[in-house]
Each structure stands twice: as C-alpha cells, then as structure tokens.
N, C-alpha and C positions, 0 to 999 in steps of 0.2 A: 766667571767675572768680567768688571770691565774691562779694560786691554784700558780706560785710561786711570781709573783710579787703583785696580788691582781688587777689589772689594766684590758684594758679588751687590745685588738690586739693591736688597735687601737690606744689607749694610750703612748702603748710602743715604736710602730713606732714613734710618735710624742715626747717622751722623754721627755714630760711633758713639752716643750717651748711656749707651746700653746697660752700661758695668764696665765692655773690656772696650778700652779705647784704638787699643793695638791690635783687638782681633778681624782679623779677615775677617770672619762672620759674626754675626749678630747674631749673641750666649740664646737667640728660642730664635735662632733658624729652622732650628728642625722638630720647633715645635706647632702647635695647629694656630693655623691664624687667627679665627678668633683670639686666641690666647695674648698671640701678636701684638695684635690691635691694642690690645685692653692694657696690656703690658704699654706699650708705647705709648700708648695716651694715658696714661697716670704718673709716667717718666719724664713728660711733655716731648718727646719726640718728633710727636706730629704737630705739624707746624707745618706754616705753607709754606716756606724754605724750604722744606727739609722735601716737597714733590714740584716744586720748578726743574725738575732735572727736565734732559734733553727727550724727546719724543720717542725714539726708541729705545727709554731707556724707563719711561713712566705703565708701561704695560707690563712687568715681567714683575716688582711693585703693588702695581697695582693685584694683579693675580696673588699673590700671597700674601695680601693684605686683604681679599677680598670676601667675606665672610656675606654678608646679606644686608639689605635694604639699614638694620639699626646698624652696621658697623661702615654703611657708608657713609652713615650722619658723622659718625663723628671726626671724621676729618673734614678742614677747612675747607680745600679744590674742590671742582665739578668732579662727584661722581657718579655712576649710573650704573642699577644692576641688571635693567630691564632684557638691555641687548642682549647677554646669554645666561644673567641671572648669578655670575661673576663680577661684582666689584671693581669698577674701571674710573680711571679720569674718561672724558669724551675722548679726548686729546686723540687716547691709547684705542678706543675703539672701532670695531672696521664696519661698522656701521653707522645711519645718518642717526645722530643725536640732539634731537634738541631739549633741552634741561630751562626749563620755569620753576625758579626758586619763590619761597615766601614770600621775599623781598623785590620783585616783579612782582606778584599779584598785587602786595598792595600798595605802591608803583602805579600800578594800570588804574585802581578802583575797578572790574569789566564790573555787568549788570548782571553777568551772566557769564554760567562757565564756558559754553559754547563762546564768546568774546574771547574768552582766551585762544583760543585753537585758531582760530577764526583768521584766514588768509594765511598763518606760516608754513613754512614749507611743504611743498606736499600736498595741503589741506585744504577746503574747501566746505563751509561750511551752508548746510539751508535749517533756517530754520521757518516753522507753522508760526509763525511770531516772539511773543518774547514772552520772558517772566514764567518757563514754567511750560509753556508749547515743543510741542515734536521737535524735534534735532536729528539732521543727519548730518553726520561725521565723515567723505569722502576721504579717503588717504591713499594720495596719487592715483587717485580716478578708479578705487574699486567701489566694490555700496558699502553702504556703512554695517551691513554686516558681516560685513570683512575686517574690520576696524574689533581688535578684540582689549575690552575694558581690562585694568586690573586697581582694585580698590586693595593697599595693602597687601597685594599676592591676590585677592580672591576674585577669579573671573565671574562676571554680575554679567546682568540681562536676560532676557526673558527666552527659555526656553521653547514659547508657543511662539510666537514670531517673528523675531528673529532678534536686532540691533540692538547695543546697550541705548539705556533710558539717562542721554547724555544730560536731556534739562532737569533734570532732578539731583544733581550733582552738585551739595553747597561748597559756595565759592570759601565761606569763612574758617570749615575744617577742616582747606587744603595745606598740608606742610612745601608738599614740591611736586613738580607734576613732570615724567620722563618720557618723551614722543621716541620711538623708535620705527621708521619708514624702513618698508620693506618686510620678506615672511620672515614670519617666527616661527612656523610651526613646526618645526624640530624641534622649540627648547616647550612650546608650550601647549602644541596640539591645534586644534580646529581653529577656525576664525580667523589665525593670523597672520588674513590673505595680504591684505594692502601694509599692515605695521599692529603693535601693541601700543595705547594708551594708558600709565601706569596713574594712579596716585595715590600720593601719599600722605595720610592723618597726621595732624598735629604731634609734636612730634617733646617729650623732656629731655634736660639737661642733669650733666651737675651742677650743681648749684644749691641755696635758698630759695624761698615758697616764688615764685616769678608771678603778677596778676596778672591775666591782661582785657582788655573791656574795648570795644566801641559803638557806634549807634550812627545810624544814614537815615537820612529822610533825603524825599526827592519828587519830580515830576506821576504825575501819578497815582497818588499816597502812596506812595514808596517809604518801608518804614521798614528799619531792621535796626535789632540790638545782638548782641553776645556777650563771653565773656567765654573766660579760660585762667584753667592756671595751670601751674606745671612745678618741677624740681626732680632733687633726686640726689642719690649719692654714690660714691664710687658703685654699688652692689646695685642700683636701685634709681631709672630712671622713669618718670610717669607725667602724664598729663590728660586734662579732663577741659573741654570745653562744651559750649551748647552755643547758639545762634537761633533766631526768631527772625524770618522774611515773609511781608508779609505787603500788595501791590494791589492797587486796585486794573494796571493791567486797562489794553488798550481795545480796541472792539478789531479786533482779530479779521473778520471776513466777511461779509455784507451778506449774511444767510442768516436763521437764526434769527438770534432777538438784538437790538439795538443797541444792549446795554457793554458797556466795559469788561474783558475775559477775564478774572482776577488770577491772584497766585498766593497759594500760601503753605511755606515748606518751615519746620519745625524739624531741627534736628543737633545732633547729638554726637562723637565722639570719641574715644578715648585708647592712651596705647602704657601697656606698666612690662615693663623689664628688668629682668634684674638675675644678677648675676652672680654663683656662689664660690668659694675660692677654691673651690674642684674644680672651673674651666667651664662647669654647664650653666648654662646662658636657658631661662623662663619666659615666654614673651606672650603677649595677647593685642591684642591691638581690636578695635569697632567701629560703625560708622552706622549709624539708623537716623533716620531723613522720613519725614510724612508730613502729608500734607494733601491739596484740592488745589488744580491748576483747571479753571471754566475756559468753554470758550466755546466756537459757536459752530452747528447743529441743523442742516434745515428741516428736520423731523422732530426738533427738541426745541422750545423756548427755553430749557436751560439744562443746558451739559456742560458735564464737571468727568473729570476723574479723580478720585481718591485714590491716593499713591501709598505705598510704604515701599521702601530700596532698604537695606543695613547691608552690611560686610562684617561677620567676628572669624577673626583666626587664631589660633592658640600651637604652642609647639615650644621644642624644650631642642636646646643646639648643644651640642657636646662635643669635646677632642674627641679625635680621631685617629688611633696608632699616634705616630708621633710630627706626623705632617697631612693633617687634613681634621674634619669636619664631618660631622649627621646630624641631618638636623632629623625632626620627624612632629608633623603639625598637623592640625586640623581646621580646614574651613566650615561657614557655612553661609548660604547668601541668603536671603528673601529678596521677592521680584511681586510685588503685587500688585495690582489694576483692580477698581471696581468702582463704573461709570456709565457714561451716553458712550457708543457707539455704531450710532445709527439704527442703533437697538440697544437694553442696558444689556450689558456683557464685562463676565467675571473673571480674571487670569490671572493667577498663582502660580508663581514657579521659585522649587526649594533643591537649591541643589547640598550635599554634602560631597566634599572632596576629606582623603587620604591622601599629602604626603611623604614619601619619607626620599632627603634630597641628600648627596653627600661630595663630598670636594678634598679632593686631593692635591697634595703635591710633588710631582716626578720631579722637577728639579728644581732648581729660582726664576728658570724662564719657562715651566712648563707646566701645567693645572690641568687635570683630569675632573670635568664631576661628572655624575650620573643620580639616577631618582627613577624612581615606581611613582604611579596617581595613580589613586580609584577613585571613583565618582560618581555618585547617582544624583539622578534631577527625577523629580516628581512634579508634575501639574494639578491641577486642579481649577475646573473652568467653564463656563455659565453654558460653554461651546463641547459638542461635541464629539471626543475624539476615542480612536478605535484606541490604544493607546496610552497609556496617563503615565508612563516612567520608564526607566531604563536605565539602564550599569555600561560604565566605562573605565578601564582598564591601558592604562601608559609604562613602557620604558624606555628611558633618553638617555643617551650617553656626550659629550662634547669632549674635544680635547684643542685646548691651544696652546701655542707655545714660538720662541721668539729666536729665533739664531740671527745674530748677527743686526740683519737691514731690511729679516725678514719677519714676515706675524702671516704666521698660521691658521685656521682655523676649522677642522671640521664638525659636527653636527649631525646625530642621528637619530630617529624617534619610529620608536610605534604605535600606534593605539588602534585598541581593540577593542570595539563599541555591538552592544547587544543587538543594535539595533541597523549599524549600516555596514558591520565586519569591519574586516582586518583593513592598513591603511596606513606605508611608510611614508615619512617621507624626509629630505634631509638636506645639508648644508654648509656650504667652502666659504672661504672669504680669505685671500692672499692678499696682505700689505706691505710694500715696501717703500723708506725711508731714501726717496729721492732726492733730499739734502738733510739737513737737521732740524728745515719748520717745516718744508713739504711732504709730504706723506703721499703718497697714490694706495689703494685699493680699489679689486675685481671683487666679484661673486658672485653665487647661482646661489636659488634656497627654491625649494617646492613649498605648497602650501596645500593646504583647504577650509573645506566649510563647509562642516554637521550640517543636510537637512535637520528642518526644527521640527516641532512635532506638529503645523500648522502644514508643511509641505509632506508628513508623509502620513498622517492618523487625523484630519480632519478630514469629518463623516460625505461634506459634499465636493472632497477631490481630491485626496490627498491621496500620496502613488506611496505604497510602504516596498517600492520598490529603486527609489530613486538613489541613485548615483552620487554620494559629495563632487563640489565642484573644485574644481583642480587648477593647482595657476603654476606657474613659472616664473622664474623673474629672475633678470640679467641683469648688471648695474656694475657700473666702474666710479671713483670722485677720486679729489684732492682736496688735500685738509690742509690749510695752512694758516700755522700758531704762533702765533709771538708775545711776549709780554702782555699786549695792551689789544692786542686787535686777534681777529679768528674769522676766517674764510673759509666754507663747506661747497662745493659743489658734485652737485651727483644727474650721470647721465644715466635712465635704468629704462627696461621696455621689460612689462609682465604680458602676461597671455595666463586667460580663464576659461579652460574649457567647462564643458556639462554644467552651462547653468541653469538655475532652475528657472523657470515660470512658466505659468499660468496657460497649454496649449489650446485652452476652448471646450476641454473634454475633463482632466486633471491637469496637478503638476506635471510635469514634467523635463528632462534632459534638455532644453532644448535651441540654449543657446551660449555662443561663445564673445571671450570681450578682448582686446587688447588695446595695451595701455603703454604712450610710450612719452615718458616724461622730461624736463631739468629743473634741478630746483637746485639754488647760491641761495646762501644762508652767509650773515657776516654777523662780526659786533665792533665795535671800535671804543674804548674810553680813552679821554683826552682831558686831562684838568677834568673842569665840573663838569663837564660831557660826554653824555653818555648815549650810545646808536648800536640801535641789534635793527637789522632790515633782511627779505626774504624776497625771493624774485622764483614767483611759480611756470611753469610753458608746460603742457599739456596736449596731448590728441589720445580723447579715449573716445574709442569706438569699438559697436556690436557689430564684430565679423559677419553674422548669417546675415543683418541687413543694409550694410553700410553706415550705417546713424551712427550720431554721436550719443554719446549717452548722456541720460536727462541729469539735468545740474552742478554740469562739471566743468567752469570757467575755463578756457585755453589759458590763460591770462592773471599771474596777479601779479597783488605788490602787498610786502607789509610795510609800514617803516615805526620805528619807533624812536623819540629823540627826545632825551632829557638833562636839562641843566641845573645846578647846584650851584643856588645863590644867596650862599651864605646859612640864614633859618632857613629859607627857602628856597623851594626847586620846582621849575617851571617845564611843563611837555605837553608834547601833542603824537597822537598815532592816526597815522593814512594807514587804508588798507580801498582797496580798491581792487576791480574783476572783472574781466568781458564780459563779452554775452555768452551764454548759455542755451538752451535750452529745457522748456518743464519739461515735456514729454515724452518716452522713449520715441515716439514716430515723426519727431523735430518737426512740428505743428506749429508751438506754441513758445514763441522766441521770448529771455528775458536780458532784459536789457541790462546792462553790465554800469555799476557806478564806483561811482569814488567819497568813501567819507572822510569826516575827519574828525578825531575829539581832539579835547583840551584836557587843562590837568593841571593844578597847582595845588604845591602842599607847603601848610608853615608849622614848624614847627619852633614852640614858643618856651618848651622845655625838652630836658633828654628825654624827659617819658611820656607828651604830649604830643601829638600832632592832628592836626585839622586839614583834612582832606576837602579840595571844591573839585567837580570834570562836569566837563560839556560834552553831550554824544551827539553826533551829527550837524555837527554847530550849523552848514549849513541847511539844515531844513530838509535833506532831498529826500526826496519820494522815489523806496525800490522793493522789490520783493528777490527774495534767493526762493522764493517758492511762490509759485504758480497761485495768486488768488486770495494770496496770506499777508496783511500787513503786517510792516515792517516801525515804531516810532517813527516823530517827527527828532527836531532836536528835543534834547532832555539835562538837567540841572541835577545835582546831587551835590550831596555837604556832608562827610563825618566828621566824626571828631573820633579819636582812637587814643589809648591809654595803653604801655608796653611798661612794663618793670626790666 
C-alpha cells in the first residue's frame, strides 16, 4: 500500500475507475496482468496522467501491467521490455536504456539504420561505406558480435561468422527501437556482452482502417517507396506494410572497378494480434528483407552480395492462475548470403527457437519471471565445416521487487549447448531513490559469447575445443527525471576474457580486454524546442598487448535539436567522434570528425508531410573504417501520407 494514498500501486494506476471507486485495491488486482491491461485500456484507465506518478511508484505499477511488447504498446508513456522481458517505464528500469520511437525516426529521416545508432550513448558505428555495406556496432567498446540483435524477440545474425547484419534492416518497417547497454546474458543467453538492440516492427491499433504511404528521392539516384495499412477492433489488431529502397550509391573503395556500388532492398512486415473473451492472446509477426548490395573487391570487376533476412514469430499467451500469465512461442530466423568475397561464397543460417515464458506477481511490488528455451541452428555454406548444426537448451529466472525506496533485481540463467557445453550467467542490480526525482543504481552482470561455426568448425583452422568468451561488468548510474527533462549518467567497467582470435595456426582463446567508460544522455522539452543529447568517453584496450581496440573512438557526442514553427519544423543533428585506430596493432590512425545534418518538415494538411534533409552539410571527408569512402553532402526529399 502507498503511505500517501492507502492504495496499491495498481489502484493508483487505475485511478479508481475500474468499477470500485472506493475500493482500496483494483478489482482486477488478482487477475492476470494481461487481462488487467486489456480491461484498463477498454475502460479508459490507461492514460498518461495515470502513469506520471513518483519514480519509486512507477516500477511496481509497470511490473503488474507488463506482459509483452504488445501490452507495452498500449501504454502512452515510454515503456521498455528488452531490459528484463518485463514491461517497465524507462525511469523505473535498473539498466541504461534508450528508446527510439517511430516519431523520432520520421523526424530524423535517416539514410540507413546505422544512422539511428551513430554516436548514441555508449555506441560507435563503423560502416564499410553507405547503402547496405557492412556495418559494425560497438556497444561500450565491445566487439560488434558482442551485441545481440532482436527483431520482435527473434534472435538475428549469421551463425557462420558472427555479428548481426545491421546494414540490411529496413528503417521504414520499424515502429520502435530499444537499446539496452550492459550485459544481458542472464536474460537472453549468448552474445549480449555489450548489450541488446531490439527492433519492433510496425504495429496495429484499435480503430478503422488507416493507410500510410511515402516516397523519397535524393542524391546518388536514391529512390524509395512504401505503403502500409493498420487498424483493428478491441479484440484484433493488425498491420501490414511494404517498402522498396534502391540507390546507385558511391564508389566505396579505390579497388576493383570505378563504378558506383549500388544497393537494393525490398521489405515486408506484418503483425496480427487476436484476443479472445477467455483472456487468450494469439500473436503473429514477421519481417522479410531481400536484395543486393554491390561493393569493390580487388579480385572481381563486379562484386556483390545477394541477401535474404527474415524473422517470424507466432505464439499464444494465456492467464496463469490468478496473478500471472504464460506464453508459448515459436520463432524462425533466416540469414542468407550469396555473392563474392575474394571468391564466390554462400552462407545460410536457419535458426528455430521455442520459448516458454511465465510471469507471476508475488505481490503488488514483486514479480517473478521464468522460462525455458530450446534452439537449433543449421548452416549451409560453400565453405567446408566439420559440423553444420547444433542445438541449445536454456532455463532462466528473474525476480524484481520494490520496498520503500529500494529496487532490487536478481537474474540467473543456465545454458547447455551441444557444441560448447554448460554456461551459467547472473545479474544483480540495486536501485535507490535519493529524492523524488533522483535515483541511483548499482549493478553487476556476467555474460558470454558463443563460438560461431567459423571459430569451431571451419576446415582450415577451426578449433572444436574453443571456450566461450566470458565477461563481467560493474556499473553505477544516476537518473534525474522531471516532466520536461531527463538526464542519465553511467560509469562502468567491463572485462572480457578468452577472446577468440587467430593465433597463427588456428582459432584460439588468446586475448583479454578491458573497457572503461562514462555515458551521459539527456533530453529536454521546452515549448516548441526539443533537445536530445549524449556524450560518451571510452577507454577500450587489449589487456595482452596494451593497444587500443580497433575503431573505438575515445570521445563521442551526439546532439539532436528541433523546433516547431506552426506548420513547419526545423532541426539539426550534430555527431562528433575523436580519433581511433583502424587495426589491432594501432598502426593506422583514423582521424576524428564532426558532421552536421539539417532537416525541415512542412505539414500542409493533417495527413500530409513534406520532409527535406541535408546530410553532411559541410561536405566533410571522413572514414569510420580505413579505406572505405563515405558520402559527402547529400540532399533528400520525401512525401508522407499518414491517416
């Protein structure tokens, strides 16, 4: 009970409008959280004013309400589900979290997905050129394959050589992006050493059929078209959208031919959610992208990658006993690559996964989450592998509780992989409300990266005795929150042992690394002005050689500033990063740089928007990966229709 109101956090959320105005507890307090959130939405209880309570009260409310991404989307306030798989407000999370909404994506009008992540708190990006060329995302100085990519909860990325294919994600099909910095292996298993990025596809909502469409043209003969439809009833929500992006690109490298290296991406996404009168919820979502990316290669006059990426998930969610829910889901991910890479190459990964998740409210301020996972990975490749498939089983549990000004989280997970055996990871976090608006947090977590098929099974140097790469992270943070501003600062240190590298004869666990950093992220809304900024200071070193890790700038800054002027809005993004090294030996230096982008929007009618952007306003020449060109000044114009 709240000492101020005498009501449970749930009752304060409902505002006494759930049929029992005088009742100290909402009549659905003992029901499934999934049923509760649907009931409260139908009766008008889920409103922004019901969620703007003191920070220490946000967490238990969110715990009782939170069930899934679907449920989180029904709440007006910023909600994250990636940090713990439990829906929480950002302010109540014990992790370093960034949420990028569809509104922000449309305002920024990024040329590619990596532009949305560039220079965010704790993140650096290295692109081998624009438009579908390989992108590496380094979170908190860890390797690109130390960050887990999820699409609607589906694990993405090739099992052959490692890191996710960030460069093929279609921006037009994304509803929301959640970035969680720091280890999350105790929640998701392998590869979440630096953090997790989860992409949610476009969603439906209750209401009549609504259409959206857009078209864009710009530099390098870039053209894009897309359209979608969404709607639903109180029981059924749906969305379906498609897009086509094509660009002639630029000449990425001074090798191979002198022609531009083009890009083509055709994408389709859809989502369907149906709720029955008995509290059951059936859900289905999918994202499919395919196309071609050209690039320069010293051995081929015409080098290309034909790619296909897809993520499909389907499942059912049901009330469990009187205070929880259970969910069973199946997901399938495909990562296909067919092209040239100094020689013709084909790599295909197929990943099937079953998840059984359960959530149970032990009290109005304590939640228990537990689940089991089964996964099978299969590869088909032009490269010879000694093994082409492996299976995986895992179980995990998480408990989070709030008492007075304290917020505690404990998580534990055990993974059993057919290839590398057993591995246990854990996480502990403690939050404390220093004042009504200022909270502190302290956490420790362990994580690991699984050796991929190239590491273990490639015929010309794979090592079947490889151990997983292991890490531990300690971090401390402060979060200041008010109605119109937000500030989050984090200090952390991560140590990674048994890093896998080529030792001259085969792959082996030969390196250790240490990453230390400071992240500061803030936002401010003042009348027509909107500001969002982040600063990152990083030291990432190989503890064996003493060298800095490649392509990790020591300083980064991002500043997004926008102003509304009636039917017009103007904005600018400034990204800046310090120098870094392009190689492990620190022999090749990459100079620091600052980029300025401009944007403008005109809304002649409620359903129409015209947007214009100028990227790299001052035409700076720069590299994020040595020897790979980046575009100079580029202008784009787009037209959007949204019902």
